[in-house]
N, CA, C and O atoms as CSV, one atom per row, in Angstrom:
chain,resi,resn,atom,element,x,y,z
A,1,UNK,N,N,0.831,-1.182,0.042
A,1,UNK,CA,C,0.028,0.002,-0.036
A,1,UNK,C,C,0.904,1.248,-0.003
A,1,UNK,O,O,1.950,1.294,0.644
A,2,UNK,N,N,0.430,2.248,-0.726
A,2,UNK,CA,C,1.086,3.491,-0.730
A,2,UNK,C,C,0.670,4.380,0.437
A,2,UNK,O,O,-0.409,4.208,1.004
A,3,UNK,N,N,1.510,5.306,0.783
A,3,UNK,CA,C,1.239,6.159,1.924
A,3,UNK,C,C,0.035,7.063,1.753
A,3,UNK,O,O,-0.710,7.298,2.704
A,4,UNK,N,N,-0.160,7.570,0.547
A,4,UNK,CA,C,-1.183,8.589,0.290
A,4,UNK,C,C,-2.456,8.065,-0.362
A,4,UNK,O,O,-3.283,8.859,-0.809
A,5,UNK,N,N,-2.624,6.828,-0.424
A,5,UNK,CA,C,-3.945,6.384,-1.002
A,5,UNK,C,C,-3.912,4.942,-1.402
A,5,UNK,O,O,-3.383,4.082,-0.698
A,6,UNK,N,N,-4.508,4.694,-2.585
A,6,UNK,CA,C,-4.694,3.332,-3.126
A,6,UNK,C,C,-3.346,2.651,-3.467
A,6,UNK,O,O,-2.418,3.295,-3.956
A,7,UNK,N,N,-3.269,1.349,-3.197
A,7,UNK,CA,C,-2.108,0.615,-3.568
A,7,UNK,C,C,-2.267,0.135,-4.999
A,7,UNK,O,O,-3.341,0.292,-5.581
A,8,UNK,N,N,-1.219,-0.448,-5.585
A,8,UNK,CA,C,-1.174,-0.850,-6.935
A,8,UNK,C,C,-2.206,-1.948,-7.275
A,8,UNK,O,O,-2.807,-1.906,-8.348
A,9,UNK,N,N,-2.416,-2.918,-6.385
A,9,UNK,CA,C,-3.375,-3.952,-6.625
A,9,UNK,C,C,-4.762,-3.381,-6.600
A,9,UNK,O,O,-5.533,-3.692,-7.508
A,10,UNK,N,N,-5.131,-2.610,-5.683
A,10,UNK,CA,C,-6.467,-2.013,-5.608
A,10,UNK,C,C,-6.735,-1.105,-6.872
A,10,UNK,O,O,-7.830,-1.123,-7.434
A,11,UNK,N,N,-5.748,-0.354,-7.269
A,11,UNK,CA,C,-5.924,0.453,-8.482
A,11,UNK,C,C,-6.114,-0.410,-9.693
A,11,UNK,O,O,-6.865,-0.068,-10.607
A,12,UNK,N,N,-5.434,-1.527,-9.700
A,12,UNK,CA,C,-5.633,-2.489,-10.876
A,12,UNK,C,C,-7.034,-3.025,-10.885
A,12,UNK,O,O,-7.622,-3.163,-11.958
A,13,UNK,N,N,-7.594,-3.331,-9.750
A,13,UNK,CA,C,-8.962,-3.877,-9.641
A,13,UNK,C,C,-9.941,-2.764,-10.085
A,13,UNK,O,O,-10.981,-3.086,-10.660
A,14,UNK,N,N,-9.649,-1.477,-9.842
A,14,UNK,CA,C,-10.547,-0.459,-10.207
A,14,UNK,C,C,-10.567,-0.130,-11.723
A,14,UNK,O,O,-11.459,0.526,-12.262
A,15,UNK,N,N,-9.530,-0.636,-12.329
A,15,UNK,CA,C,-9.463,-0.479,-13.805
A,15,UNK,C,C,-8.771,0.830,-14.215
A,15,UNK,O,O,-7.948,1.379,-13.482
A,16,UNK,N,N,-9.132,1.300,-15.396
A,16,UNK,CA,C,-8.495,2.494,-15.964
A,16,UNK,C,C,-8.699,3.682,-15.124
A,16,UNK,O,O,-7.781,4.487,-14.968
A,17,UNK,N,N,-9.859,3.841,-14.568
A,17,UNK,CA,C,-10.162,5.005,-13.713
A,17,UNK,C,C,-9.232,5.044,-12.477
A,17,UNK,O,O,-8.748,6.107,-12.090
A,18,UNK,N,N,-8.996,3.874,-11.873
A,18,UNK,CA,C,-8.080,3.842,-10.765
A,18,UNK,C,C,-6.646,4.165,-11.066
A,18,UNK,O,O,-5.939,4.774,-10.263
A,19,UNK,N,N,-6.217,3.732,-12.272
A,19,UNK,CA,C,-4.896,4.038,-12.700
A,19,UNK,C,C,-4.751,5.519,-12.961
A,19,UNK,O,O,-3.726,6.104,-12.611
A,20,UNK,N,N,-5.738,6.136,-13.560
A,20,UNK,CA,C,-5.687,7.574,-13.833
A,20,UNK,C,C,-5.667,8.355,-12.515
A,20,UNK,O,O,-4.913,9.317,-12.369
A,21,UNK,N,N,-6.514,7.928,-11.541
A,21,UNK,CA,C,-6.517,8.576,-10.268
A,21,UNK,C,C,-5.149,8.426,-9.518
A,21,UNK,O,O,-4.717,9.340,-8.816
A,22,UNK,N,N,-4.511,7.290,-9.683
A,22,UNK,CA,C,-3.247,7.024,-9.041
A,22,UNK,C,C,-2.184,7.976,-9.702
A,22,UNK,O,O,-1.331,8.550,-9.024
A,23,UNK,N,N,-2.281,8.104,-11.016
A,23,UNK,CA,C,-1.272,8.988,-11.689
A,23,UNK,C,C,-1.502,10.479,-11.268
A,23,UNK,O,O,-0.548,11.246,-11.135
A,24,UNK,N,N,-2.762,10.854,-11.071
A,24,UNK,CA,C,-3.002,12.220,-10.630
A,24,UNK,C,C,-2.506,12.440,-9.251
A,24,UNK,O,O,-1.950,13.496,-8.951
A,25,UNK,N,N,-2.700,11.419,-8.350
A,25,UNK,CA,C,-2.292,11.526,-6.996
A,25,UNK,C,C,-0.721,11.636,-6.983
A,25,UNK,O,O,-0.172,12.456,-6.248
A,26,UNK,N,N,-0.034,10.828,-7.779
A,26,UNK,CA,C,1.423,10.908,-7.809
A,26,UNK,C,C,1.917,12.294,-8.263
A,26,UNK,O,O,2.873,12.849,-7.721
A,27,UNK,N,N,1.227,12.822,-9.273
A,27,UNK,CA,C,1.601,14.130,-9.840
A,27,UNK,C,C,1.381,15.250,-8.776
A,27,UNK,O,O,2.200,16.159,-8.634
A,28,UNK,N,N,0.276,15.150,-8.059
A,28,UNK,CA,C,-0.017,16.150,-6.981
A,28,UNK,C,C,1.019,16.038,-5.850
A,28,UNK,O,O,1.432,17.063,-5.307
A,29,UNK,N,N,1.440,14.848,-5.490
A,29,UNK,CA,C,2.460,14.709,-4.479
A,29,UNK,C,C,3.765,15.293,-4.954
A,29,UNK,O,O,4.474,15.964,-4.204
A,30,UNK,N,N,4.077,15.032,-6.214
A,30,UNK,CA,C,5.354,15.568,-6.793
A,30,UNK,C,C,5.296,17.127,-6.802
A,30,UNK,O,O,6.295,17.768,-6.476
A,31,UNK,N,N,4.184,17.718,-7.157
A,31,UNK,CA,C,4.045,19.209,-7.134
A,31,UNK,C,C,4.106,19.776,-5.711
A,31,UNK,O,O,4.661,20.851,-5.486
A,32,UNK,N,N,3.525,19.036,-4.749
A,32,UNK,CA,C,3.662,19.507,-3.373
A,32,UNK,C,C,5.081,19.586,-2.884
A,32,UNK,O,O,5.447,20.500,-2.145
A,33,UNK,N,N,5.870,18.638,-3.291
A,33,UNK,CA,C,7.249,18.606,-2.816
A,33,UNK,C,C,8.222,19.443,-3.679
A,33,UNK,O,O,9.378,19.606,-3.291
A,34,UNK,N,N,7.788,19.969,-4.823
A,34,UNK,CA,C,8.581,20.770,-5.657
A,34,UNK,C,C,8.591,22.192,-5.197
A,34,UNK,O,O,7.536,22.809,-5.050
A,35,UNK,N,N,9.778,22.732,-4.963
A,35,UNK,CA,C,9.932,24.091,-4.460
A,35,UNK,C,C,10.700,24.935,-5.456
A,35,UNK,O,O,11.255,25.958,-5.058
A,36,UNK,N,N,10.765,24.576,-6.705
A,36,UNK,CA,C,11.480,25.382,-7.724
A,36,UNK,C,C,10.807,26.687,-8.016
A,36,UNK,O,O,11.479,27.636,-8.422
A,37,UNK,N,N,9.492,26.786,-7.828
A,37,UNK,CA,C,8.748,28.042,-8.080
A,37,UNK,C,C,9.011,29.084,-7.046
A,37,UNK,O,O,8.767,30.264,-7.296
A,38,UNK,N,N,9.510,28.694,-5.861
A,38,UNK,CA,C,9.797,29.651,-4.803
A,38,UNK,C,C,10.803,30.683,-5.240
A,38,UNK,O,O,10.609,31.871,-4.983
A,39,UNK,N,N,11.819,30.291,-5.861
A,39,UNK,CA,C,12.875,31.237,-6.342
A,39,UNK,C,C,12.283,32.260,-7.345
A,39,UNK,O,O,12.631,33.440,-7.325
A,40,UNK,N,N,11.376,31.766,-8.223
A,40,UNK,CA,C,10.758,32.704,-9.191
A,40,UNK,C,C,9.945,33.736,-8.465
A,40,UNK,O,O,9.988,34.909,-8.837
A,41,UNK,N,N,9.180,33.345,-7.412
A,41,UNK,CA,C,8.418,34.283,-6.610
A,41,UNK,C,C,9.328,35.344,-5.925
A,41,UNK,O,O,9.025,36.536,-5.891
A,42,UNK,N,N,10.448,34.837,-5.390
A,42,UNK,CA,C,11.388,35.714,-4.701
A,42,UNK,C,C,11.943,36.777,-5.684
A,42,UNK,O,O,11.985,37.969,-5.379
A,43,UNK,N,N,12.367,36.297,-6.874
A,43,UNK,CA,C,12.847,37.198,-7.886
A,43,UNK,C,C,11.808,38.188,-8.338
A,43,UNK,O,O,12.127,39.351,-8.584
A,44,UNK,N,N,10.581,37.758,-8.452
A,44,UNK,CA,C,9.471,38.646,-8.842
A,44,UNK,C,C,9.260,39.754,-7.840
A,44,UNK,O,O,9.040,40.910,-8.201
A,45,UNK,N,N,9.330,39.386,-6.584
A,45,UNK,CA,C,9.178,40.405,-5.524
A,45,UNK,C,C,10.360,41.371,-5.505
A,45,UNK,O,O,10.194,42.568,-5.272
A,46,UNK,N,N,11.537,40.841,-5.749
A,46,UNK,CA,C,12.715,41.720,-5.811
A,46,UNK,C,C,12.641,42.694,-7.008
A,46,UNK,O,O,12.978,43.874,-6.908
A,47,UNK,N,N,12.193,42.146,-8.115
A,47,UNK,CA,C,12.013,43.058,-9.292
A,47,UNK,C,C,11.017,44.108,-9.036
A,47,UNK,O,O,11.208,45.250,-9.453
A,48,UNK,N,N,9.934,43.776,-8.353
A,48,UNK,CA,C,8.885,44.746,-8.013
A,48,UNK,C,C,9.439,45.811,-7.113
A,48,UNK,O,O,9.148,46.989,-7.321
A,49,UNK,N,N,10.227,45.454,-6.118
A,49,UNK,CA,C,10.838,46.421,-5.188
A,49,UNK,C,C,11.749,47.383,-5.899
A,49,UNK,O,O,11.718,48.594,-5.680
A,50,UNK,N,N,12.598,46.783,-6.797
A,50,UNK,CA,C,13.562,47.628,-7.554
A,50,UNK,C,C,12.803,48.574,-8.493
A,50,UNK,O,O,13.169,49.740,-8.644
A,51,UNK,N,N,11.741,48.051,-9.121
A,51,UNK,CA,C,10.947,48.926,-9.995
A,51,UNK,C,C,10.332,50.063,-9.231
A,51,UNK,O,O,10.341,51.199,-9.705
A,52,UNK,N,N,9.795,49.792,-8.055
A,52,UNK,CA,C,9.226,50.884,-7.215
A,52,UNK,C,C,10.253,51.876,-6.821
A,52,UNK,O,O,9.970,53.074,-6.808
A,53,UNK,N,N,11.438,51.440,-6.496
A,53,UNK,CA,C,12.522,52.361,-6.122
A,53,UNK,C,C,12.888,53.237,-7.304
A,53,UNK,O,O,13.034,54.451,-7.160
A,54,UNK,N,N,13.041,52.617,-8.492
A,54,UNK,CA,C,13.379,53.377,-9.712
A,54,UNK,C,C,12.331,54.416,-10.017
A,54,UNK,O,O,12.658,55.553,-10.356
A,55,UNK,N,N,11.069,54.037,-9.900
A,55,UNK,CA,C,9.961,54.987,-10.198
A,55,UNK,C,C,10.025,56.135,-9.175
A,55,UNK,O,O,9.874,57.290,-9.573
A,56,UNK,N,N,10.234,55.879,-7.924
A,56,UNK,CA,C,10.373,56.954,-6.930
A,56,UNK,C,C,11.504,57.852,-7.193
A,56,UNK,O,O,11.365,59.062,-7.010
A,57,UNK,N,N,12.654,57.337,-7.623
A,57,UNK,CA,C,13.781,58.137,-7.990
A,57,UNK,C,C,13.531,59.023,-9.196
A,57,UNK,O,O,13.959,60.175,-9.254
A,58,UNK,N,N,12.843,58.462,-10.128
A,58,UNK,CA,C,12.500,59.249,-11.346
A,58,UNK,C,C,11.545,60.391,-11.024
A,58,UNK,O,O,11.676,61.501,-11.541
A,59,UNK,N,N,10.578,60.091,-10.155
A,59,UNK,CA,C,9.615,61.132,-9.753
A,59,UNK,C,C,10.317,62.239,-8.981
A,59,UNK,O,O,10.056,63.420,-9.211
A,60,UNK,N,N,11.214,61.862,-8.057
A,60,UNK,CA,C,11.989,62.872,-7.321
A,60,UNK,C,C,12.892,63.690,-8.180
A,60,UNK,O,O,12.937,64.916,-8.082
A,61,UNK,N,N,13.633,62.985,-9.049
A,61,UNK,CA,C,14.550,63.732,-9.953
A,61,UNK,C,C,13.744,64.592,-10.913
A,61,UNK,O,O,14.135,65.717,-11.223
A,62,UNK,N,N,12.685,64.094,-11.355
A,62,UNK,CA,C,11.811,64.864,-12.311
A,62,UNK,C,C,11.298,66.125,-11.652
A,62,UNK,O,O,11.332,67.189,-12.272
A,63,UNK,N,N,10.828,66.050,-10.433
A,63,UNK,CA,C,10.393,67.314,-9.789
A,63,UNK,C,C,11.518,68.269,-9.487
A,63,UNK,O,O,11.324,69.484,-9.517
A,64,UNK,N,N,12.714,67.736,-9.191
A,64,UNK,CA,C,13.848,68.561,-9.008
A,64,UNK,C,C,14.240,69.256,-10.292
A,64,UNK,O,O,14.591,70.435,-10.269
A,65,UNK,N,N,14.191,68.548,-11.427
A,65,UNK,CA,C,14.547,69.136,-12.681
A,65,UNK,C,C,13.478,70.211,-13.060
A,65,UNK,O,O,13.831,71.290,-13.536
A,66,UNK,N,N,12.273,69.925,-12.861
A,66,UNK,CA,C,11.187,70.970,-13.161
A,66,UNK,C,C,11.459,72.230,-12.319
A,66,UNK,O,O,11.376,73.349,-12.826
A,67,UNK,N,N,11.792,72.033,-10.997
A,67,UNK,CA,C,12.063,73.188,-10.187
A,67,UNK,C,C,13.283,73.944,-10.685
A,67,UNK,O,O,13.274,75.173,-10.746
A,68,UNK,N,N,14.329,73.218,-11.040
A,68,UNK,CA,C,15.576,73.893,-11.552
A,68,UNK,C,C,15.259,74.696,-12.870
A,68,UNK,O,O,15.710,75.822,-13.078
A,69,UNK,N,N,14.470,74.036,-13.709
A,69,UNK,CA,C,14.186,74.643,-15.003
A,69,UNK,C,C,13.304,75.895,-14.850
A,69,UNK,O,O,13.463,76.894,-15.552
A,70,UNK,N,N,12.379,75.788,-13.906
A,70,UNK,CA,C,11.510,76.994,-13.650
A,70,UNK,C,C,12.291,78.119,-13.066
A,70,UNK,O,O,12.061,79.280,-13.403
A,71,UNK,N,N,13.235,77.797,-12.175
A,71,UNK,CA,C,14.056,78.862,-11.566
A,71,UNK,C,C,14.970,79.469,-12.657
A,71,UNK,O,O,15.122,80.688,-12.739
A,72,UNK,N,N,15.559,78.622,-13.467
A,72,UNK,CA,C,16.417,79.165,-14.542
A,72,UNK,C,C,15.557,80.017,-15.536
A,72,UNK,O,O,16.007,81.070,-15.989
A,73,UNK,N,N,14.380,79.573,-15.853
A,73,UNK,CA,C,13.528,80.267,-16.757
A,73,UNK,C,C,13.146,81.675,-16.209
A,73,UNK,O,O,13.163,82.674,-16.928
A,74,UNK,N,N,12.816,81.692,-14.957
A,74,UNK,CA,C,12.407,83.006,-14.273
A,74,UNK,C,C,13.612,83.930,-14.196
A,74,UNK,O,O,13.484,85.138,-14.394
A,75,UNK,N,N,14.793,83.364,-13.908
A,75,UNK,CA,C,16.034,84.196,-13.855
A,75,UNK,C,C,16.341,84.753,-15.189
A,75,UNK,O,O,16.689,85.931,-15.267
A,76,UNK,N,N,16.244,84.016,-16.247
A,76,UNK,CA,C,16.500,84.448,-17.621
A,76,UNK,C,C,15.523,85.479,-18.033
A,76,UNK,O,O,15.883,86.413,-18.749
A,77,UNK,N,N,14.267,85.354,-17.606
A,77,UNK,CA,C,13.268,86.297,-17.945
A,77,UNK,C,C,13.415,87.690,-17.315
A,77,UNK,O,O,12.933,88.689,-17.849
A,78,UNK,N,N,14.094,87.720,-16.169
A,78,UNK,CA,C,14.286,88.973,-15.479
A,78,UNK,C,C,15.498,89.743,-15.906
A,78,UNK,O,O,15.705,90.873,-15.465
A,79,UNK,N,N,16.336,89.132,-16.789
A,79,UNK,CA,C,17.523,89.816,-17.330
A,79,UNK,C,C,17.038,90.767,-18.460
A,79,UNK,O,O,16.334,90.375,-19.391
A,80,UNK,N,N,17.483,92.097,-18.301
A,80,UNK,CA,C,17.079,93.078,-19.321
A,80,UNK,C,C,17.684,92.891,-20.681
A,80,UNK,O,O,17.401,93.667,-21.594
């Protein structure tokens, strides 16, 4: 008997349906023990944090540039 369900003899007695269920069960167990997707999630979170930081820097630098440009424009306009 297998630990997670039907044994081989019982699945054989159930016929094709039992064999299919046994294959599904084995695949689900394999997926439960597979942790290769964890790294992808960690990298996705890291990319999201880096993207948020870059956007914040761009907004900050953009407002600084607009302020500097406005100051320069007003100073040039006051020159006779």
